[in-house]
C-alpha positions in Angstrom: 47.6 -17.6 51.9 47.9 -17.5 55.7 50.4 -14.7 55.4 48.0 -12.7 53.1 45.1 -13.4 55.5 47.2 -12.2 58.4 48.2 -9.0 56.5 44.6 -8.3 55.5 43.5 -8.8 59.1 46.2 -6.5 60.3 45.3 -3.9 57.6 41.6 -4.0 58.6 42.6 -3.7 62.3 44.9 -0.8 61.5 42.1 1.0 59.6 39.8 0.4 62.4 42.3 1.7 64.9 42.9 4.8 62.8 39.1 5.4 62.5 38.8 5.0 66.2 41.6 7.5 66.9 40.0 10.0 64.4 36.6 9.6 66.2 38.4 10.2 69.6 40.3 13.2 68.2 37.0 14.6 66.7 35.4 14.4 70.2 38.3 16.0 71.9 38.5 18.8 69.4 34.8 19.5 69.8 35.0 19.6 73.6 38.2 21.7 73.9 37.9 25.5 74.1 41.5 26.7 73.4 41.4 26.7 69.6 38.4 28.0 67.6 39.5 26.4 64.4 39.8 22.9 65.9 36.5 23.2 67.6 34.7 24.4 64.4 36.7 22.1 62.1 37.6 19.0 64.1 40.4 16.8 62.9 41.1 18.6 59.6 41.8 21.8 61.6 45.0 20.2 62.7 46.3 20.5 59.1 46.5 24.3 59.6 48.9 23.8 62.5 50.9 21.2 60.6 51.2 23.4 57.5 52.1 26.4 59.6 54.8 24.4 61.2 56.1 23.1 57.9 55.9 26.7 56.5 58.8 27.7 58.8 61.1 25.4 56.7 59.5 25.8 53.3 58.5 29.4 53.4 61.5 30.7 51.5 60.4 28.5 48.5 56.6 28.5 48.6 55.3 31.2 51.0 55.6 34.9 51.6 58.3 36.1 53.8 57.5 37.0 57.4 57.0 40.7 56.7 55.6 40.6 53.2 51.8 40.2 53.8 49.1 42.9 54.1 47.2 44.2 55.9 49.2 42.6 58.7 52.2 40.4 58.1 53.1 37.1 59.8 55.6 38.7 62.2 53.0 41.1 63.5 50.3 38.5 63.9 52.7 36.1 65.6 53.8 38.8 68.0 50.1 39.4 69.0 49.5 35.7 69.3 52.5 35.2 71.5 51.6 38.2 73.7 48.0 36.9 74.1 49.3 33.5 75.2 52.1 35.0 77.4 54.5 33.2 75.2 58.2 33.7 74.5 58.9 37.3 73.7 62.6 36.9 72.6 64.0 36.1 69.2 67.2 34.5 68.1 70.0 35.4 65.6 68.8 38.9 64.8 65.8 40.7 63.6 64.0 39.9 60.3 62.7 43.5 60.1 64.0 45.5 57.2 64.9 48.7 59.1 65.9 50.6 56.0 62.4 50.6 54.6 60.9 54.0 54.2 58.8 55.1 57.1 60.3 52.7 59.6 60.5 54.2 63.1 63.8 53.7 64.9 63.8 54.6 68.6 66.8 56.6 69.9 68.2 54.7 72.8 69.7 56.7 75.6 73.3 56.0 76.7 72.0 56.0 80.3 68.7 54.1 80.2 66.3 54.2 83.0 67.3 52.0 86.0 64.8 49.7 87.6 64.6 51.9 90.7 63.8 55.0 88.6 60.9 53.4 86.7 57.6 55.1 87.4 54.1 53.7 86.9 52.5 55.2 83.8 50.1 57.7 85.3 46.4 57.8 84.4 45.0 60.7 82.5 42.0 62.8 83.4 39.6 63.3 80.4 37.0 66.0 80.6 38.2 67.8 83.8 35.4 70.3 83.4 32.7 67.6 83.1 30.4 66.7 86.0 31.7 63.2 85.6 35.3 63.3 84.4 37.0 60.0 83.5 40.4 59.1 85.0 41.5 56.7 82.2 44.1 54.2 83.6 45.5 52.7 80.4 47.2 54.3 77.4 46.2 51.2 75.3 42.5 50.4 74.8 40.0 48.5 72.7 38.7 50.4 69.7 35.2 50.4 68.4 33.8 47.1 67.1 30.0 46.9 67.0 28.0 44.0 68.2 26.6 42.9 64.9 29.9 43.4 63.1 31.4 41.0 65.7 29.6 38.2 67.5 28.3 38.0 71.1 31.0 35.6 72.3 33.6 38.0 70.9 32.1 41.0 72.7 31.8 39.0 75.9 35.5 38.1 75.7 36.5 41.7 75.0 34.4 43.0 77.9 35.9 40.6 80.4 39.4 41.0 79.0 39.2 44.8 79.2 38.2 44.6 82.9 41.0 42.3 83.7 43.6 44.5 81.8 42.2 47.8 83.2 41.5 49.3 79.8 38.3 50.7 78.2 36.1 49.0 75.6 34.6 51.1 72.8 31.2 49.8 71.7 31.4 50.8 68.1 28.4 52.4 66.4 26.1 49.4 66.8 24.7 50.4 70.2 25.3 49.2 73.8 24.5 45.5 74.2 24.3 43.4 77.5 27.5 41.7 76.4 29.4 45.0 76.5 28.4 45.4 80.2 28.8 41.8 81.2 32.4 42.0 82.1 32.3 45.1 84.1 34.7 47.0 81.9 34.8 50.8 81.4 32.7 51.6 78.4 33.1 54.3 75.7 29.8 54.6 73.9 30.1 55.5 70.3 27.3 57.4 68.6 27.4 56.8 64.9 25.6 58.6 62.2 22.6 56.3 62.5 22.5 56.8 66.3 22.0 53.0 66.9 20.8 52.4 70.4 19.8 56.0 71.0 17.7 56.8 68.0 14.1 57.7 67.8 11.5 56.4 65.3 12.8 58.8 62.6 16.4 58.0 63.1 17.2 61.1 65.0 18.6 61.4 68.5 16.4 60.2 71.3 17.4 62.3 74.4 15.6 60.0 76.7 17.4 56.9 75.5 20.8 58.6 75.6 20.1 59.9 79.1 19.2 56.4 80.3 22.3 54.9 78.7 24.6 57.6 80.1 23.2 57.0 83.6 25.0 53.7 83.7 28.1 53.9 85.9 30.1 51.8 83.4 29.6 54.3 80.6 32.5 56.7 81.0 32.5 58.7 77.8 30.5 59.4 74.7 32.2 59.4 71.3 30.5 61.1 68.4 31.7 59.4 65.2 32.0 61.6 62.2 34.0 59.1 60.0 36.1 56.0 60.3 39.2 54.7 58.8 37.8 51.9 56.6 35.3 54.1 54.8 35.8 57.9 55.3 32.7 59.7 53.9 30.4 56.6 54.1 28.5 55.3 57.1 28.6 51.8 58.6 27.6 48.8 56.6 26.0 45.7 58.2 24.7 43.1 55.7 21.2 41.8 56.2 22.4 38.3 57.1 24.0 39.8 60.2 20.9 41.8 61.3 19.4 39.2 63.6 16.3 40.0 65.8 18.6 40.6 68.8 20.9 43.0 66.9 17.9 44.8 65.4 16.3 45.3 68.8 19.6 46.8 70.2 20.1 49.1 67.3 16.4 50.0 66.9 16.1 48.9 63.2 14.2 46.2 61.3 15.6 42.7 61.4 16.8 40.9 58.3 17.5 44.1 56.3 20.8 45.7 55.3 21.7 48.3 57.9 23.5 51.3 56.2 24.3 54.4 58.2 24.1 57.8 56.7 27.3 59.4 55.4 27.2 61.9 58.2 25.0 63.1 61.0 22.1 64.8 59.2 21.8 67.6 61.9 25.6 68.4 61.6 26.5 70.5 58.6 29.2 72.8 59.9 31.6 73.2 62.8 29.0 75.4 64.6 26.5 72.6 64.2 29.1 70.1 65.6 29.9 72.2 68.6 26.3 72.8 69.3 25.7 69.0 69.1 28.6 68.3 71.4 27.1 70.8 73.9 23.7 69.1 73.6 25.1 65.6 74.3 27.2 66.9 77.2 24.1 68.5 78.8 22.1 65.3 78.4 24.8 62.9 79.6 27.0 64.8 82.1 29.9 62.7 80.7 33.0 63.7 78.7 32.1 63.9 75.0 34.6 63.7 72.1 34.6 63.2 68.4 36.1 60.5 66.1 37.2 61.4 62.6 39.7 60.6 59.8 41.7 63.6 58.6 41.8 64.3 54.9 41.0 67.9 54.5 42.1 69.4 57.8 41.2 73.1 57.6 37.9 72.3 59.2 39.7 70.8 62.2 42.0 73.8 62.6 38.8 76.0 62.5 37.0 73.7 65.0 39.8 73.9 67.6 40.1 77.6 67.1 36.4 78.2 67.7 36.5 75.8 70.7 39.3 77.9 72.2 37.5 81.2 71.7 34.1 80.2 73.0 35.1 77.4 75.5 33.7 73.9 75.6 34.1 71.8 72.5 35.3 68.1 72.4 36.8 66.6 75.5 38.9 64.3 73.4 39.7 63.6 69.7 39.8 60.1 68.4 41.9 60.2 65.2 41.3 57.2 62.9 43.6 56.3 60.1 43.0 56.0 56.3 44.5 52.5 56.6 42.1 51.4 59.3 39.2 49.0 58.9 37.8 45.9 60.6 34.5 45.4 58.7 32.8 45.8 55.4 33.8 48.8 53.3 33.9 49.7 49.6 37.4 49.0 48.2 37.4 52.5 46.6 37.3 54.1 50.1 39.3 51.4 51.9 42.3 51.8 49.5 42.3 55.4 48.6 40.6 57.9 51.0 41.9 59.4 54.2 45.3 60.3 55.5 47.3 57.4 57.2 47.9 57.8 60.9 51.7 58.3 60.3 51.0 61.6 58.6 47.8 62.8 60.3 48.7 62.3 63.9 51.6 64.8 64.1 49.4 67.2 62.1 46.4 66.9 64.4 48.6 67.2 67.5 50.2 70.4 66.1 46.8 72.0 65.3 45.6 71.4 68.9 48.9 72.6 70.3 48.8 75.7 68.2 45.6 76.8 69.9 46.9 75.9 73.3 44.4 73.1 74.0 46.8 70.1 74.0 46.4 69.8 77.8 42.5 69.8 77.5 41.9 67.8 74.3 43.9 64.5 74.4 44.3 62.6 71.1 43.3 58.9 70.9 45.2 57.5 68.0 43.5 54.6 66.1 44.5 52.7 62.9 46.7 49.7 62.4 48.7 50.2 65.7 49.0 46.7 67.1 52.6 46.2 68.2 54.7 48.0 70.9 56.7 49.9 68.2 53.5 51.2 66.7 52.1 52.4 70.0 55.4 53.9 71.2 55.7 55.8 67.9 52.1 57.2 68.4 53.0 58.4 71.9 56.1 60.1 70.5 54.1 61.7 67.8 51.5 63.3 70.2 48.9 60.7 71.1 47.8 60.4 74.7 46.1 57.1 74.1 46.1 54.4 71.4 43.1 52.3 70.4 43.3 49.0 68.6 40.6 46.9 67.0 42.4 44.4 64.8 45.1 43.8 67.4 42.5 42.6 69.8 40.8 40.6 67.1 44.1 38.7 66.7 44.2 38.1 70.4 40.7 36.6 70.0 42.1 34.1 67.5 41.6 35.9 64.2 43.7 34.3 61.4 43.2 37.2 58.9 41.0 35.0 56.7 39.4 38.3 55.3 35.8 37.1 55.8 34.8 40.0 58.1 32.2 41.3 55.7 30.6 37.9 55.4 28.9 35.6 57.9 31.5 32.8 57.5 34.4 33.9 59.8 36.1 30.5 60.7 37.1 31.7 64.2 33.6 32.8 65.3 34.6 36.5 65.7 32.7 38.2 63.0 29.9 35.7 62.3 26.5 35.0 63.8 26.5 31.4 62.7 26.0 29.6 66.0 28.0 26.6 64.8 31.1 28.8 64.1 30.6 30.8 67.2 31.0 27.6 69.3 34.7 27.8 68.4 35.2 31.0 70.4 35.2 30.4 74.1 34.7 33.8 75.8 36.3 32.7 79.1 39.6 31.5 77.5 39.7 34.4 75.0 39.1 37.0 77.7 42.4 35.9 79.3 44.2 36.3 76.0 42.7 39.8 75.5 44.0 40.9 78.9 47.4 39.3 78.3 47.8 41.0 75.0 47.0 44.4 76.5 49.3 43.9 79.5 52.2 42.6 77.4 51.9 45.3 74.9 52.0 48.0 77.6 55.0 46.2 79.2 56.9 46.3 75.9 56.1 49.9 75.3 57.5 50.6 78.8 60.7 48.7 77.8 61.1 51.0 74.8 60.5 54.0 76.9 63.1 52.9 79.5 65.6 52.3 76.7 65.0 55.9 75.6 65.8 57.1 79.1 62.4 58.1 80.3 60.6 56.6 83.4 57.3 55.8 81.7 55.7 55.9 78.1 53.8 59.2 78.6 57.2 60.9 78.7 58.1 59.9 75.2 58.5 62.8 72.8 59.3 63.3 69.1 63.0 63.5 69.5 62.9 59.9 70.9 62.2 58.4 67.4 63.7 58.7 64.0 62.0 57.9 60.7 63.8 56.2 57.8 63.6 58.2 54.6 63.6 57.2 50.9 67.4 57.2 50.8 67.6 54.8 53.7 68.8 57.5 56.1 66.7 58.3 59.2 65.7 61.7 60.4 64.3 62.7 63.8 60.5 63.0 64.0 60.9 66.5 65.5 62.9 67.4 62.4 60.2 66.1 60.0 57.4 67.7 62.1 59.0 70.6 64.0 57.1 72.4 66.8 57.8 75.3 69.1 57.5 73.1 72.1 61.0 72.5 73.6 59.8 69.2 75.1 59.3 67.7 71.6 62.8 68.7 70.5 65.0 68.5 73.5 65.5 66.2 76.5 64.5 68.8 79.0 63.3 66.8 82.0 62.1 69.9 83.8 59.9 71.2 81.0 58.7 67.7 80.3 57.7 67.0 83.9 55.8 70.4 84.0 53.8 69.3 81.0 52.8 66.0 82.7 51.9 67.7 86.0 48.1 67.9 85.2 47.9 64.2 84.4 50.0 63.3 87.4 47.9 65.4 89.7 44.7 63.9 88.3 
């Protein structure tokens, strides 16, 4: 009996100790700011890390392989997470990437790669040289449009501060300019969507006074007129009523608590002539560089637009090309899955159209759509992009776990929810550092690829520097798949290449 009593006492003591430890762990999880999951789901949130760790050993039996998942696989997400944490960038025992898969880019290493003393800093690029206020953009990798409303205030604050620290721009998305965008002091690209949130009048049209007031802010560097976006080409933005808080409604200029659905297009733009006239109107109001954002499907209109812009002068100062496989927020599956050309096909096409009309030096391409790793970005620069934007890459740097709840108000990491309880898990100060680290480390690794290809900086990458794996498992040069009459795209002519970069270097 004495032994049983001792055992029962010991058992009760152990239970009490476990309970005390759980209470202590609960308090510590609630107070820490490093991990949003642990802060929002104290104690039980540790199970995610335990299972993730065990998954390394049991994955081959129970879980998907590293590169099997969509829209982004585990290898891609892990790379972004490591980059945002300044973690280990090396791997052991060989790559798990299946390099014979159709569409895989393989960069052509040079037998005489760039030495350390020959490395050059990636030059900035001057956008809108004819504008009263041109923008000397310092970074080739930047934050794509994510509206306040689609993402939370803490997320916008982290992106704003992180963009300033990394020296890249922050696109507002179509939801208007909020105080949180400005808070960090980052360069801002204001996106004007079809509903003209933030610069709309009482009838939903453009308010010139509001646009003029917004453009007068020194932080606002460019205006982007959105025609369409990757998640839902042919349909405007969708913000569910549960996300239309009084604050968001005031910034957008719409009623609170009601679904916010943007028109399918700008009502006053029904042709290329209308578009060019609208671009000229916005330029006159703002005095800032003005460009357009669109997904290419049919592309005859784009060829005609660039042709007319060349003949009459003016036109867009930049072209943001979104991808049919883009999408951070709510979108109908019919459009998300099936409409719009993917960036791998549309980017070389768009670049060749602009080049054909001799405007490749004046209208830079900003590529956007599922480009989150160094290989993705390096490929885009080879294919003709001057800049690359990413939304989901920066969401991963904020702590996104791809729970696919972006269209609801239940995001467990606090990124796409306006539930204050869940937002507490996202500490803007900590996440801003991760945003900046991700941007810096990605640029660094793109530079590593460029140096391996024998050029001094990423802006010197050309189509002949990358090969694309075909259906038979054999790769072909990108300049063979998309031939051009530009020798710099097909041959390693340093003289011609340096001449092409002269305007940017001078800027």
